[in-house]
Structure formats: structure tokens, C-alpha cells
C-alpha positions in Angstrom: 75.1 80.0 121.0 73.2 78.1 118.5 70.7 79.4 116.0 67.6 79.0 118.1 69.1 80.8 121.1 70.2 83.6 118.8 66.7 84.0 117.4 65.1 84.0 120.8 67.7 86.5 122.2 67.1 88.8 119.2 63.3 88.5 119.6 63.6 89.4 123.3 65.8 92.4 122.6 63.5 93.6 119.8 60.5 93.2 122.2 62.2 95.1 125.0 63.1 97.9 122.5 59.5 98.0 121.3 58.2 98.1 124.9 60.7 100.9 125.8 59.7 102.9 122.7 56.0 102.4 123.4 56.5 103.5 127.1 58.6 106.5 126.0 55.8 107.5 123.5 53.1 107.1 126.2 55.2 109.1 128.6 55.8 112.0 126.2 52.1 112.1 125.2 51.1 112.0 128.9 53.2 115.1 129.7 52.5 117.1 126.5 48.8 116.3 126.3 46.5 119.4 126.2 44.1 119.5 129.1 40.4 120.3 128.6 40.8 123.3 130.9 43.6 124.7 128.7 41.4 124.3 125.6 38.6 126.1 127.4 41.0 128.9 128.4 42.2 129.3 124.9 38.6 129.4 123.6 37.7 132.0 126.2 40.7 134.1 125.3 40.0 133.8 121.6 36.4 135.0 122.2 37.6 137.9 124.3 40.1 138.9 121.7 37.4 138.8 119.0 35.1 140.9 121.1 37.9 143.4 121.8 38.7 143.6 118.1 35.0 144.3 117.3 34.9 147.0 120.0 38.1 148.6 118.6 36.6 148.5 115.1 33.4 150.2 116.4 35.4 152.8 118.3 37.4 153.6 115.2 34.2 153.9 113.1 32.7 156.2 115.7 35.8 158.3 115.9 35.9 158.6 112.1 32.3 159.7 111.9 32.8 162.1 114.8 35.9 163.6 113.1 34.0 164.0 109.9 31.1 165.8 111.7 33.5 168.1 113.5 35.4 168.9 110.3 32.2 169.7 108.6 31.1 171.9 111.5 34.5 173.7 111.5 34.2 174.3 107.7 30.7 175.8 108.2 31.9 177.9 111.1 34.9 179.2 109.1 32.5 180.1 106.2 30.2 181.9 108.6 33.2 183.8 110.1 34.4 184.8 106.6 30.8 186.0 105.8 30.6 188.0 109.1 34.0 189.5 108.5 33.1 190.5 105.0 29.8 192.1 106.3 31.8 193.9 109.0 34.3 195.2 106.5 31.5 196.4 104.2 29.7 198.1 107.2 33.0 199.8 108.3 33.5 201.0 104.7 30.0 202.3 104.5 30.3 204.0 107.9 33.6 205.7 106.7 31.8 206.9 103.5 28.9 208.3 105.6 31.4 210.1 107.9 33.2 211.5 104.9 29.9 212.8 103.5 28.9 214.3 106.8 32.2 216.0 107.3 32.1 217.3 103.7 28.7 218.9 104.4 29.5 220.4 107.7 
């Protein structure tokens, strides 16, 4: 094998290696390429997730407001109950005093 044959053989081998590498690259990209329908599905799911997160945030805000309202209402009701119990206690005490006076006169 002389020098010219060696150069040609090496060039052919390098060209074949290049062609095989390019074909393998094309094949890999062909099978791993993201399709437009996949991108559309991902965008749709992303939008639905965003909407679900917004709905969750709104629900949490509503529940916090409602809890604050109910807590306030409970505090007011307890204050009214304490006032009513104090009034009832005072009325019972006054009734006992009046009974004691009436029994003392009779």
C-alpha cells in the first residue's frame, strides 16, 4: 500500500465515520424531538395548574376571612352571654334580698 492509497483509504474511513455519526445524530433527534401536540399539552396543563393555584389562593383567602368573621362573632356572643349571666346573677341576688325582706316583715 503506497502513500496515495493510504490517504484515500483514511479519507474514506473518516467520511464513513462522519456519515455514520451524522446519521446517528439525526436518528436520535428524530426520536427525541418534542412534538407540537406535546408542547400544546404542556402549555394547557401549565395554564390549568396556574388557574388551580389561583383558585386555591382565593379559597384560602375566603376561608381566612370567614374564620375571622366567625371568631369575631363568637367573641361578641361570649361577651353577650357573660353580660346576660351577670344580669341574671344580679337579678337573682335582688330577688333573694326582696324575699328576705318580705319574710322579715311577715
